C-alpha positions, 0 to 999 in steps of 0.5 A: 477442413474439407472432406479428404481427397488424395493429393500428391505428396512432395517431400521438402524441407519447408520450415526454412525461409517462410518469412521471405518471399520466393526468389523466383516469383512467377508473373501470376504470383506478382499479379494476383497476390492481394495488397492487404488481405492475408495470404501465406507467403508460399504454400497452401492455406484454407480454414482459419483456426485458433483465432484469439486476442491477447495483450494487444495482438490478434492471432490467426492460425490456419490450415496450412501445407507449407511445402506445396500450393495444393493441400496435403491432408496427410501432413496438414499443419496449423500456420500462424500469423499475428496482427496488432490491428486485424489488417496488417499481418505478419506470418510466423513459422508453422505453429502445430505440425502433424505427427504419428497420431495424424494430421492437424485439422481445423479447430480453435484456441482459448485463452485459459485465464483461470488455468482450468487446464492446469497447463499454466506455470504461475507466470504465463496464461496458458493458451490452449488449442483444440484441434482434430487429429486426422489419421491417414493410415486408418483412412487408407485402411478403409476405417471410418473412425479417422478423426479425434479431438486433441489439445496443445498448449502454449505459454509464450503467446502462441509461438511454441506449442506442447501437445498434451501427452494424453491425446486424444481428449475426445475419441471417435465413436465410430463416425466418419466426419467428426471434426473442427472443434470450436470451444468457448467459455460458458461463464454462466455455467462455469464450463467449457463448451465444444461445438463439433461438426459431425456429418451434417449436424452439430454435437455439443460437449462440456468440460471443466478442464479442457481435457475431459469431455461429456456429450451434451446434445445434438442439433441440426438434423432437420434444419438448414442446408444439408447439401454437403457435410457440415464443417467449422462451427461457431456458437456465441452469444450476442445482443440484439441491436437496440435491446439488452436481449441476448441471443445465441448465434450458431454458424455452420459452414457447409460443403457443398450446398452453397447458395451459388455453388460449392462451399458456403456458411449458414447460420441459426439464431436461438438460445443455449442453456448450457446443454442444448441449442434451441432455435428462436420461434421467430427464426424458426418461422423465418427458416421455414420460409427461407430454407437456409439463412446464409452468412454470405451469398458470394462464392468465396467466404468459407469457414468463417469463425470468430476470435476469442477474447476480443476487447469490448465484447466485440464479435469479429469473424474472418473466413477463407476467401475461396471455394472448394469448387476451384480452390486448388486450381486458382492461378496464383503459382506457389501460394494459394488461399487468402482471407476475407477482411475481418468483420464485426458482426451484430444481430438485427431483429425485425418482424420478418426475422433475424439478420446477422449483419457483418461489416469490415472492422473499424480498423480498416479506416485507419488505412484510408487515405486520398478520397474522391467524392462525387454526386451523380444524377443517373441517366444511363452510363456514368464513369464514377472512377477514372484511371488515375483517380484511385487505385482500385486494386486497394480501395473502399468505396461507399455508395448511397442510392437515393430515389431508386426506381424499379430497374437495374443498377449495374457497376462495372470494374474495368481494365484496358484489356476489356476485362470486367467484373459486373455487380449491382442491384436488380430492383425488378427481380429484387436481388443483388448480383456479381458477374465475373464471367468476363473478369480475366483468367477464368478457364483454370476450372470450368465451374469458376465462372459458369454462373452469375451469383445472386442474393435475393432481397425481400423487396425493391429499394428506393434508398440503398447503400453499398460498402465495396471493399476492393483488393487486387483480386477480390470484391466484398460487397456489404449492402445496407450496413451488412444486411446482405453480403457477397464476397468473390475473387477474380483474376484479371490479366491487368488490375482494374482501373475504372469503375462505371455505373449504368442504369436503365432508369432515370431520376436516381441520385448517387452519392459516393466516396472512394477512399484509397487504402494506403498499406504496404 
Protein backbone atom coordinates (compact mmCIF):
# COMPACT_ATOMS: atom_id res chain seq x y z
CA UNK A 1 0.00 0.00 0.00
CA UNK A 2 1.41 3.35 -1.03
CA UNK A 3 2.31 6.07 1.44
CA UNK A 4 -0.81 7.95 2.37
CA UNK A 5 -1.93 11.02 0.45
CA UNK A 6 -5.04 13.12 0.69
CA UNK A 7 -7.81 12.27 -1.75
CA UNK A 8 -11.27 13.57 -2.42
CA UNK A 9 -13.85 11.42 -0.68
CA UNK A 10 -16.97 10.88 -2.71
CA UNK A 11 -20.04 9.52 -0.97
CA UNK A 12 -21.76 6.80 -2.93
CA UNK A 13 -23.62 3.55 -2.66
CA UNK A 14 -21.06 1.27 -4.18
CA UNK A 15 -21.93 -2.36 -3.52
CA UNK A 16 -24.72 -2.56 -6.10
CA UNK A 17 -23.97 -3.35 -9.68
CA UNK A 18 -20.28 -4.21 -9.39
CA UNK A 19 -20.74 -7.20 -11.67
CA UNK A 20 -22.24 -5.14 -14.49
CA UNK A 21 -20.40 -2.87 -16.88
CA UNK A 22 -21.16 0.82 -16.71
CA UNK A 23 -24.06 1.94 -18.91
CA UNK A 24 -22.28 5.14 -19.85
CA UNK A 25 -18.82 4.06 -20.95
CA UNK A 26 -16.53 6.76 -22.19
CA UNK A 27 -14.50 6.12 -25.34
CA UNK A 28 -11.39 5.86 -23.16
CA UNK A 29 -12.95 3.06 -21.12
CA UNK A 30 -13.68 1.10 -24.28
CA UNK A 31 -10.36 1.90 -25.91
CA UNK A 32 -8.05 1.21 -22.98
CA UNK A 33 -9.56 -1.72 -21.10
CA UNK A 34 -7.28 -4.76 -21.59
CA UNK A 35 -8.57 -7.80 -23.43
CA UNK A 36 -7.34 -10.41 -20.97
CA UNK A 37 -5.42 -8.81 -18.10
CA UNK A 38 -7.61 -8.39 -15.02
CA UNK A 39 -9.09 -4.96 -14.33
CA UNK A 40 -11.85 -3.86 -11.94
CA UNK A 41 -15.16 -3.25 -13.66
CA UNK A 42 -15.20 0.18 -12.05
CA UNK A 43 -13.32 2.01 -9.33
CA UNK A 44 -9.68 2.01 -8.29
CA UNK A 45 -7.38 -1.02 -7.91
CA UNK A 46 -3.77 -1.29 -6.80
CA UNK A 47 -1.82 -3.98 -4.86
CA UNK A 48 -2.78 -7.65 -5.22
CA UNK A 49 -3.61 -9.09 -1.77
CA UNK A 50 -4.65 -12.36 -0.17
CA UNK A 51 -3.68 -14.67 -3.02
CA UNK A 52 -4.52 -18.35 -2.60
CA UNK A 53 -5.68 -21.49 -4.40
CA UNK A 54 -8.28 -23.91 -3.05
CA UNK A 55 -10.44 -26.64 -4.61
CA UNK A 56 -9.76 -25.72 -8.22
CA UNK A 57 -10.12 -21.95 -7.82
CA UNK A 58 -7.54 -19.16 -7.63
CA UNK A 59 -8.47 -16.16 -5.51
CA UNK A 60 -7.16 -12.68 -6.22
CA UNK A 61 -7.93 -10.00 -3.65
CA UNK A 62 -6.73 -6.47 -4.24
CA UNK A 63 -6.63 -2.96 -2.83
CA UNK A 64 -9.92 -1.45 -3.93
CA UNK A 65 -11.88 1.78 -3.82
CA UNK A 66 -15.19 0.72 -5.40
CA UNK A 67 -16.88 4.11 -5.69
CA UNK A 68 -14.25 6.23 -7.48
CA UNK A 69 -11.29 5.75 -9.80
CA UNK A 70 -8.72 7.36 -7.50
CA UNK A 71 -7.73 5.78 -4.18
CA UNK A 72 -9.56 6.72 -1.00
CA UNK A 73 -7.00 5.65 1.59
CA UNK A 74 -9.46 6.22 4.42
CA UNK A 75 -12.02 3.79 3.00
CA UNK A 76 -9.93 1.14 1.29
CA UNK A 77 -11.41 -2.35 0.80
CA UNK A 78 -10.20 -5.70 -0.38
CA UNK A 79 -11.74 -6.40 -3.77
CA UNK A 80 -12.13 -10.00 -4.91
CA UNK A 81 -11.86 -11.95 -8.17
CA UNK A 82 -11.71 -15.68 -8.90
CA UNK A 83 -10.36 -17.81 -11.72
CA UNK A 84 -10.10 -21.47 -12.64
CA UNK A 85 -6.91 -20.99 -14.64
CA UNK A 86 -5.24 -17.67 -13.65
CA UNK A 87 -6.15 -16.13 -17.02
CA UNK A 88 -9.90 -15.59 -17.13
CA UNK A 89 -11.15 -13.78 -14.02
CA UNK A 90 -14.59 -13.09 -12.59
CA UNK A 91 -14.96 -10.12 -10.25
CA UNK A 92 -17.07 -10.66 -7.13
CA UNK A 93 -18.41 -8.20 -4.58
CA UNK A 94 -15.87 -6.50 -2.28
CA UNK A 95 -14.64 -8.96 0.33
CA UNK A 96 -13.45 -6.99 3.36
CA UNK A 97 -14.62 -3.43 4.02
CA UNK A 98 -13.19 -0.66 6.18
CA UNK A 99 -14.69 -0.14 9.64
CA UNK A 100 -14.27 2.01 12.74
CA UNK A 101 -10.78 0.59 13.32
CA UNK A 102 -9.52 1.71 9.95
CA UNK A 103 -9.15 1.14 6.25
CA UNK A 104 -8.14 -2.29 4.97
CA UNK A 105 -4.63 -2.04 3.58
CA UNK A 106 -2.52 -4.73 1.91
CA UNK A 107 -1.88 -8.19 3.29
CA UNK A 108 -2.13 -11.89 2.54
CA UNK A 109 -4.31 -14.95 3.07
CA UNK A 110 -3.49 -18.52 4.05
CA UNK A 111 -5.30 -21.84 3.84
CA UNK A 112 -5.30 -22.99 7.49
CA UNK A 113 -5.54 -26.72 6.73
CA UNK A 114 -4.88 -27.84 10.31
CA UNK A 115 -7.20 -25.23 11.86
CA UNK A 116 -4.39 -23.78 13.96
CA UNK A 117 -6.46 -20.62 14.31
CA UNK A 118 -9.46 -22.44 15.75
CA UNK A 119 -11.73 -20.66 13.28
CA UNK A 120 -12.79 -23.89 11.54
CA UNK A 121 -16.21 -25.42 12.15
CA UNK A 122 -15.23 -29.06 11.60
CA UNK A 123 -16.61 -29.06 8.07
CA UNK A 124 -14.87 -26.22 6.27
CA UNK A 125 -11.19 -25.30 6.09
CA UNK A 126 -10.75 -21.75 7.37
CA UNK A 127 -9.12 -19.20 5.11
CA UNK A 128 -7.43 -16.56 7.23
CA UNK A 129 -6.69 -13.10 5.85
CA UNK A 130 -3.98 -11.02 7.49
CA UNK A 131 -4.12 -7.32 6.66
CA UNK A 132 -3.10 -3.88 7.85
CA UNK A 133 -5.59 -1.58 9.52
CA UNK A 134 -4.86 2.07 8.74
CA UNK A 135 -6.41 4.56 11.14
CA UNK A 136 -7.07 7.83 9.29
CA UNK A 137 -8.29 9.53 12.46
CA UNK A 138 -4.89 9.02 14.04
CA UNK A 139 -3.16 10.19 10.89
CA UNK A 140 -5.20 13.40 10.78
CA UNK A 141 -4.36 13.96 14.45
CA UNK A 142 -0.66 13.84 13.59
CA UNK A 143 0.03 10.52 15.29
CA UNK A 144 2.47 8.06 13.71
CA UNK A 145 1.23 4.72 15.08
CA UNK A 146 -1.58 4.56 12.51
CA UNK A 147 -1.00 1.03 11.24
CA UNK A 148 -1.55 -2.34 12.94
CA UNK A 149 -2.09 -5.92 11.77
CA UNK A 150 -5.45 -7.68 11.95
CA UNK A 151 -7.09 -10.89 10.77
CA UNK A 152 -10.40 -12.11 9.37
CA UNK A 153 -11.55 -15.59 8.44
CA UNK A 154 -13.80 -17.21 5.87
CA UNK A 155 -15.52 -20.60 5.96
CA UNK A 156 -17.03 -20.36 2.47
CA UNK A 157 -13.94 -20.17 0.26
CA UNK A 158 -13.47 -16.43 0.61
CA UNK A 159 -16.98 -15.27 -0.28
CA UNK A 160 -17.76 -13.81 3.14
CA UNK A 161 -15.46 -12.83 5.97
CA UNK A 162 -15.67 -12.44 9.74
CA UNK A 163 -13.21 -10.11 11.43
CA UNK A 164 -11.53 -11.42 14.56
CA UNK A 165 -13.08 -9.86 17.65
CA UNK A 166 -9.72 -9.19 19.33
CA UNK A 167 -8.13 -7.28 16.46
CA UNK A 168 -5.49 -6.03 16.09
CA UNK A 169 -3.30 -9.10 16.54
CA UNK A 170 -0.09 -7.08 16.15
CA UNK A 171 -0.16 -3.58 17.57
CA UNK A 172 1.97 -0.73 16.34
CA UNK A 173 5.14 -0.16 18.42
CA UNK A 174 5.34 3.52 17.45
CA UNK A 175 6.46 3.30 13.81
CA UNK A 176 4.99 5.30 10.93
CA UNK A 177 5.27 2.70 8.13
CA UNK A 178 4.31 -0.68 9.60
CA UNK A 179 2.29 -2.65 7.06
CA UNK A 180 1.61 -5.25 4.37
CA UNK A 181 1.88 -8.58 6.26
CA UNK A 182 2.78 -11.61 4.11
CA UNK A 183 2.23 -14.84 6.05
CA UNK A 184 3.26 -18.41 5.22
CA UNK A 185 3.37 -21.77 6.98
CA UNK A 186 6.91 -22.81 7.97
CA UNK A 187 6.39 -26.59 7.99
CA UNK A 188 9.86 -27.43 9.29
CA UNK A 189 9.36 -25.37 12.45
CA UNK A 190 5.57 -25.81 12.58
CA UNK A 191 4.92 -22.10 12.82
CA UNK A 192 3.36 -19.29 10.87
CA UNK A 193 5.84 -16.63 9.78
CA UNK A 194 4.90 -13.05 8.97
CA UNK A 195 7.05 -10.77 6.87
CA UNK A 196 6.21 -7.12 7.49
CA UNK A 197 7.38 -4.00 5.67
CA UNK A 198 8.67 -1.57 8.30
CA UNK A 199 9.93 1.74 6.91
CA UNK A 200 12.80 0.69 4.61
CA UNK A 201 13.46 -2.76 6.02
CA UNK A 202 11.83 -6.08 6.82
CA UNK A 203 10.62 -7.48 10.15
CA UNK A 204 9.78 -11.13 10.80
CA UNK A 205 7.30 -12.47 13.35
CA UNK A 206 6.14 -15.98 14.30
CA UNK A 207 2.87 -17.45 15.56
CA UNK A 208 1.37 -20.86 16.28
CA UNK A 209 -2.24 -19.74 15.83
CA UNK A 210 -2.24 -16.60 13.63
CA UNK A 211 -3.46 -14.60 16.64
CA UNK A 212 -0.43 -14.26 18.92
CA UNK A 213 2.74 -12.98 17.29
CA UNK A 214 6.36 -12.83 18.52
CA UNK A 215 9.11 -10.70 16.97
CA UNK A 216 11.90 -12.74 15.36
CA UNK A 217 14.35 -10.52 13.52
CA UNK A 218 15.03 -7.62 11.17
CA UNK A 219 16.61 -7.57 7.71
CA UNK A 220 17.61 -5.01 5.12
CA UNK A 221 19.08 -1.99 6.85
CA UNK A 222 22.28 -2.06 4.78
CA UNK A 223 21.19 -4.01 1.71
CA UNK A 224 19.36 -3.33 -1.54
CA UNK A 225 17.48 -0.25 -2.63
CA UNK A 226 16.49 2.40 -0.10
CA UNK A 227 15.23 5.15 -2.38
CA UNK A 228 11.77 4.87 -0.84
CA UNK A 229 9.64 2.99 1.65
CA UNK A 230 9.61 -0.83 1.50
CA UNK A 231 6.20 -2.40 0.86
CA UNK A 232 4.43 -5.68 0.02
CA UNK A 233 7.12 -8.23 0.96
CA UNK A 234 7.11 -11.95 0.19
CA UNK A 235 9.39 -14.72 1.47
CA UNK A 236 9.31 -18.25 0.06
CA UNK A 237 11.50 -21.34 -0.44
CA UNK A 238 12.43 -22.41 -3.95
CA UNK A 239 14.69 -25.06 -5.49
CA UNK A 240 17.72 -23.96 -7.49
CA UNK A 241 17.25 -25.09 -11.11
CA UNK A 242 18.92 -28.41 -11.84
CA UNK A 243 19.56 -29.22 -8.17
CA UNK A 244 17.77 -30.34 -5.04
CA UNK A 245 19.17 -27.38 -3.14
CA UNK A 246 16.63 -25.08 -1.55
CA UNK A 247 17.09 -21.35 -1.21
CA UNK A 248 14.79 -18.65 0.10
CA UNK A 249 13.78 -15.62 -1.94
CA UNK A 250 12.67 -12.38 -0.33
CA UNK A 251 10.78 -10.02 -2.65
CA UNK A 252 10.48 -6.45 -1.44
CA UNK A 253 8.63 -3.74 -3.35
CA UNK A 254 9.92 -0.19 -3.07
CA UNK A 255 8.39 3.22 -3.76
CA UNK A 256 10.00 5.36 -5.06
CA UNK A 257 13.46 4.21 -6.11
CA UNK A 258 12.77 1.92 -9.10
CA UNK A 259 15.44 1.45 -11.81
CA UNK A 260 13.54 3.57 -14.34
CA UNK A 261 11.68 5.81 -11.90
CA UNK A 262 8.89 5.40 -9.39
CA UNK A 263 7.83 2.10 -7.85
CA UNK A 264 9.40 -1.33 -8.52
CA UNK A 265 10.22 -4.72 -7.00
CA UNK A 266 13.62 -5.93 -5.80
CA UNK A 267 14.63 -9.30 -4.38
CA UNK A 268 17.21 -11.07 -2.24
CA UNK A 269 18.38 -14.71 -2.20
CA UNK A 270 19.49 -16.47 0.94
CA UNK A 271 18.52 -18.86 3.72
CA UNK A 272 15.88 -18.73 6.44
CA UNK A 273 16.33 -20.71 9.66
CA UNK A 274 12.89 -20.06 11.10
CA UNK A 275 14.02 -16.85 12.73
CA UNK A 276 16.51 -14.96 10.56
CA UNK A 277 16.91 -14.36 6.84
CA UNK A 278 20.58 -14.33 5.83
CA UNK A 279 21.76 -13.55 2.32
CA UNK A 280 23.62 -16.25 0.39
CA UNK A 281 27.36 -15.56 0.02
CA UNK A 282 27.23 -15.63 -3.78
CA UNK A 283 24.22 -13.31 -3.78
CA UNK A 284 26.04 -10.97 -1.39
CA UNK A 285 28.88 -10.64 -3.93
CA UNK A 286 26.33 -10.14 -6.69
CA UNK A 287 24.56 -7.41 -4.71
CA UNK A 288 27.82 -5.55 -4.08
CA UNK A 289 28.28 -5.36 -7.83
CA UNK A 290 24.69 -4.66 -8.90
CA UNK A 291 23.62 -2.63 -5.80
CA UNK A 292 19.97 -3.68 -6.32
CA UNK A 293 18.65 -6.86 -7.98
CA UNK A 294 15.35 -6.09 -9.70
CA UNK A 295 12.49 -8.47 -10.41
CA UNK A 296 11.24 -6.43 -13.39
CA UNK A 297 13.05 -3.57 -15.11
CA UNK A 298 9.97 -2.00 -16.68
CA UNK A 299 8.05 0.79 -15.01
CA UNK A 300 4.77 -1.05 -14.51
CA UNK A 301 5.10 -4.05 -12.23
CA UNK A 302 4.62 -3.27 -8.54
CA UNK A 303 3.51 -5.11 -5.41
CA UNK A 304 4.30 -8.51 -6.94
CA UNK A 305 3.53 -11.28 -4.45
CA UNK A 306 2.83 -15.01 -4.69
CA UNK A 307 -0.18 -17.29 -4.28
CA UNK A 308 -0.55 -19.61 -1.28
CA UNK A 309 -1.26 -23.33 -1.72
CA UNK A 310 -0.63 -23.57 -5.50
CA UNK A 311 -0.64 -27.18 -6.85
CA UNK A 312 2.65 -29.02 -7.52
CA UNK A 313 4.55 -26.57 -5.29
CA UNK A 314 4.74 -24.05 -8.11
CA UNK A 315 5.49 -20.46 -7.18
CA UNK A 316 3.18 -18.09 -9.05
CA UNK A 317 3.33 -14.31 -8.67
CA UNK A 318 1.18 -11.46 -9.93
CA UNK A 319 1.73 -7.71 -9.75
CA UNK A 320 -0.11 -4.42 -10.14
CA UNK A 321 0.59 -3.20 -13.68
CA UNK A 322 1.09 0.47 -12.95
CA UNK A 323 3.40 2.91 -11.18
CA UNK A 324 2.72 5.32 -8.33
CA UNK A 325 4.37 8.07 -10.42
CA UNK A 326 1.25 8.37 -12.61
CA UNK A 327 -1.26 5.66 -11.65
CA UNK A 328 -3.92 8.14 -10.50
CA UNK A 329 -3.82 10.00 -13.81
CA UNK A 330 -4.00 7.27 -16.45
CA UNK A 331 -6.81 8.04 -18.94
CA UNK A 332 -9.09 5.04 -18.34
CA UNK A 333 -12.20 6.82 -17.07
CA UNK A 334 -14.31 5.12 -14.42
CA UNK A 335 -11.77 2.39 -13.64
CA UNK A 336 -8.04 2.42 -12.96
CA UNK A 337 -5.56 -0.37 -12.41
CA UNK A 338 -4.74 -3.70 -14.03
CA UNK A 339 -2.76 -6.81 -13.13
CA UNK A 340 0.26 -8.31 -14.85
CA UNK A 341 -0.06 -11.70 -16.44
CA UNK A 342 0.47 -14.25 -13.63
CA UNK A 343 4.00 -15.62 -13.78
CA UNK A 344 5.72 -18.78 -12.63
CA UNK A 345 9.10 -18.09 -11.04
CA UNK A 346 12.18 -20.31 -10.91
CA UNK A 347 15.65 -19.70 -9.49
CA UNK A 348 18.74 -19.99 -11.67
CA UNK A 349 22.31 -19.94 -10.35
CA UNK A 350 25.43 -19.15 -12.35
CA UNK A 351 28.96 -18.26 -11.29
CA UNK A 352 27.92 -14.59 -11.37
CA UNK A 353 24.96 -14.99 -9.03
CA UNK A 354 21.24 -15.78 -8.93
CA UNK A 355 18.37 -14.87 -11.24
CA UNK A 356 14.72 -15.17 -10.27
CA UNK A 357 13.35 -16.03 -13.70
CA UNK A 358 9.69 -15.39 -14.38
CA UNK A 359 7.62 -16.43 -17.37
CA UNK A 360 3.87 -16.39 -18.11
CA UNK A 361 2.00 -19.27 -16.50
CA UNK A 362 1.52 -22.24 -18.80
CA UNK A 363 -2.28 -21.81 -18.76
CA UNK A 364 -1.93 -18.90 -21.18
CA UNK A 365 -1.08 -21.42 -23.92
CA UNK A 366 -4.60 -22.81 -23.66
CA UNK A 367 -5.88 -19.58 -25.22
CA UNK A 368 -3.47 -19.56 -28.15
CA UNK A 369 -5.24 -19.78 -31.49
CA UNK A 370 -4.20 -18.79 -34.98
CA UNK A 371 -0.43 -18.78 -35.49
CA UNK A 372 1.79 -16.91 -37.95
CA UNK A 373 5.33 -18.30 -38.28
CA UNK A 374 8.14 -16.73 -40.29
CA UNK A 375 11.90 -16.92 -40.75
CA UNK A 376 13.50 -13.61 -41.59
CA UNK A 377 17.01 -12.73 -42.75
CA UNK A 378 17.62 -9.29 -41.32
CA UNK A 379 18.98 -6.59 -43.60
CA UNK A 380 17.51 -3.29 -42.41
CA UNK A 381 13.77 -2.89 -41.77
CA UNK A 382 11.39 -5.84 -41.99
CA UNK A 383 7.66 -5.98 -41.35
CA UNK A 384 6.95 -9.03 -39.19
CA UNK A 385 3.20 -8.68 -38.72
CA UNK A 386 1.00 -6.84 -41.21
CA UNK A 387 -2.41 -5.44 -40.44
CA UNK A 388 -4.97 -8.25 -40.44
CA UNK A 389 -2.53 -11.13 -39.88
CA UNK A 390 -2.75 -11.12 -36.08
CA UNK A 391 -4.70 -8.85 -33.74
CA UNK A 392 -1.80 -7.35 -31.79
CA UNK A 393 -4.13 -6.15 -29.04
CA UNK A 394 -4.21 -9.77 -27.80
CA UNK A 395 -1.20 -11.79 -28.87
CA UNK A 396 1.88 -13.67 -27.71
CA UNK A 397 4.98 -13.51 -29.90
CA UNK A 398 8.03 -15.76 -29.58
CA UNK A 399 11.20 -14.48 -31.23
CA UNK A 400 14.45 -16.42 -31.66
CA UNK A 401 17.51 -14.45 -32.77
CA UNK A 402 20.48 -16.29 -34.30
CA UNK A 403 23.90 -14.96 -35.34
CA UNK A 404 23.43 -11.56 -33.76
CA UNK A 405 26.30 -9.10 -33.99
CA UNK A 406 27.06 -5.87 -32.24
CA UNK A 407 24.33 -3.47 -33.18
CA UNK A 408 20.79 -2.45 -32.30
CA UNK A 409 17.74 -4.63 -32.95
CA UNK A 410 14.58 -2.55 -32.74
CA UNK A 411 10.96 -3.71 -32.75
CA UNK A 412 8.19 -1.20 -33.43
CA UNK A 413 4.48 -1.61 -32.68
CA UNK A 414 2.62 0.79 -34.98
CA UNK A 415 -0.86 2.02 -35.88
CA UNK A 416 -2.25 4.08 -38.75
CA UNK A 417 -2.01 7.28 -36.69
CA UNK A 418 1.78 7.08 -36.58
CA UNK A 419 1.83 6.14 -32.91
CA UNK A 420 4.33 3.52 -31.84
CA UNK A 421 5.99 1.64 -29.02
CA UNK A 422 9.65 0.88 -29.69
CA UNK A 423 11.56 -1.86 -27.88
CA UNK A 424 14.46 -4.22 -28.39
CA UNK A 425 18.08 -5.01 -27.61
CA UNK A 426 21.13 -2.81 -28.01
CA UNK A 427 24.08 -5.17 -28.33
CA UNK A 428 26.51 -2.26 -28.35
CA UNK A 429 25.42 -0.87 -24.99
CA UNK A 430 24.41 -4.33 -23.71
CA UNK A 431 20.88 -3.40 -22.69
CA UNK A 432 17.19 -3.93 -23.39
CA UNK A 433 14.95 -0.91 -23.90
CA UNK A 434 11.33 0.21 -24.18
CA UNK A 435 10.40 3.61 -25.61
CA UNK A 436 6.77 4.71 -25.22
CA UNK A 437 7.37 8.42 -25.85
CA UNK A 438 5.37 8.22 -29.13
CA UNK A 439 2.80 5.68 -27.92
CA UNK A 440 -0.32 7.86 -28.13
CA UNK A 441 -1.87 9.62 -25.15
CA UNK A 442 1.07 10.50 -22.92
CA UNK A 443 0.34 14.04 -21.72
CA UNK A 444 -1.85 13.10 -18.73
CA UNK A 445 1.27 13.18 -16.50
CA UNK A 446 4.61 14.72 -17.39
CA UNK A 447 6.63 11.79 -16.08
CA UNK A 448 4.75 9.03 -17.92
CA UNK A 449 6.81 9.24 -21.12
CA UNK A 450 9.78 11.34 -20.06
CA UNK A 451 12.43 8.64 -20.58
CA UNK A 452 13.37 5.43 -22.35
CA UNK A 453 13.33 2.51 -19.92
CA UNK A 454 16.48 0.38 -19.95
CA UNK A 455 17.59 -2.95 -18.50
CA UNK A 456 21.33 -3.76 -18.45
CA UNK A 457 22.64 -7.06 -19.77
CA UNK A 458 25.83 -8.76 -18.59
CA UNK A 459 27.16 -9.19 -22.14
CA UNK A 460 26.27 -8.78 -25.79
CA UNK A 461 24.41 -11.72 -27.29
CA UNK A 462 24.89 -13.83 -30.41
CA UNK A 463 21.67 -15.75 -29.74
CA UNK A 464 18.68 -14.55 -27.75
CA UNK A 465 14.97 -15.17 -27.29
CA UNK A 466 12.06 -12.85 -26.57
CA UNK A 467 8.57 -13.80 -25.42
CA UNK A 468 6.38 -10.75 -25.96
CA UNK A 469 2.95 -10.69 -24.30
CA UNK A 470 0.74 -8.01 -25.83
CA UNK A 471 -2.60 -6.68 -24.68
CA UNK A 472 -4.47 -3.60 -25.82
CA UNK A 473 -2.50 -1.28 -23.53
CA UNK A 474 0.50 -3.26 -22.29
CA UNK A 475 3.66 -5.10 -23.23
CA UNK A 476 5.46 -7.69 -21.13
CA UNK A 477 8.88 -8.74 -22.42
CA UNK A 478 10.49 -11.96 -21.17
CA UNK A 479 14.09 -12.10 -22.38
CA UNK A 480 15.95 -15.44 -22.52
CA UNK A 481 13.28 -17.47 -20.72
CA UNK A 482 12.56 -14.72 -18.21
CA UNK A 483 16.11 -13.97 -17.09
CA UNK A 484 15.35 -10.30 -17.70
CA UNK A 485 11.80 -8.91 -17.72
CA UNK A 486 10.29 -5.54 -18.64
CA UNK A 487 6.62 -4.55 -18.23
CA UNK A 488 5.09 -1.28 -19.43
CA UNK A 489 1.67 0.18 -20.21
CA UNK A 490 0.67 2.63 -22.95
CA UNK A 491 -2.46 4.33 -24.29
CA UNK A 492 -2.63 4.55 -28.10
CA UNK A 493 -5.54 6.38 -29.70
CA UNK A 494 -5.98 3.36 -31.97
CA UNK A 495 -4.86 -0.21 -31.29
CA UNK A 496 -1.50 -1.19 -32.72
CA UNK A 497 -1.86 -3.28 -35.88
CA UNK A 498 1.67 -3.79 -37.24
CA UNK A 499 4.98 -5.04 -35.88
CA UNK A 500 8.29 -4.40 -37.60
CA UNK A 501 11.93 -5.18 -36.81
CA UNK A 502 14.89 -3.09 -37.91
CA UNK A 503 18.63 -3.33 -37.38
CA UNK A 504 21.79 -1.46 -38.29
CA UNK A 505 23.68 -4.72 -38.94
CA UNK A 506 23.52 -7.60 -41.42
CA UNK A 507 23.60 -11.38 -41.26
CA UNK A 508 21.25 -12.14 -38.38
CA UNK A 509 18.37 -14.59 -38.65
CA UNK A 510 15.07 -14.30 -36.82
CA UNK A 511 12.55 -17.08 -36.35
CA UNK A 512 9.30 -15.96 -34.84
CA UNK A 513 5.81 -17.22 -34.14
CA UNK A 514 2.89 -14.96 -33.29
CA UNK A 515 -0.12 -16.56 -31.61
CA UNK A 516 -3.54 -14.98 -31.41
CA UNK A 517 -4.96 -15.04 -27.88
CA UNK A 518 -8.61 -16.09 -28.08
CA UNK A 519 -10.42 -14.88 -25.00
CA UNK A 520 -13.70 -13.08 -24.40
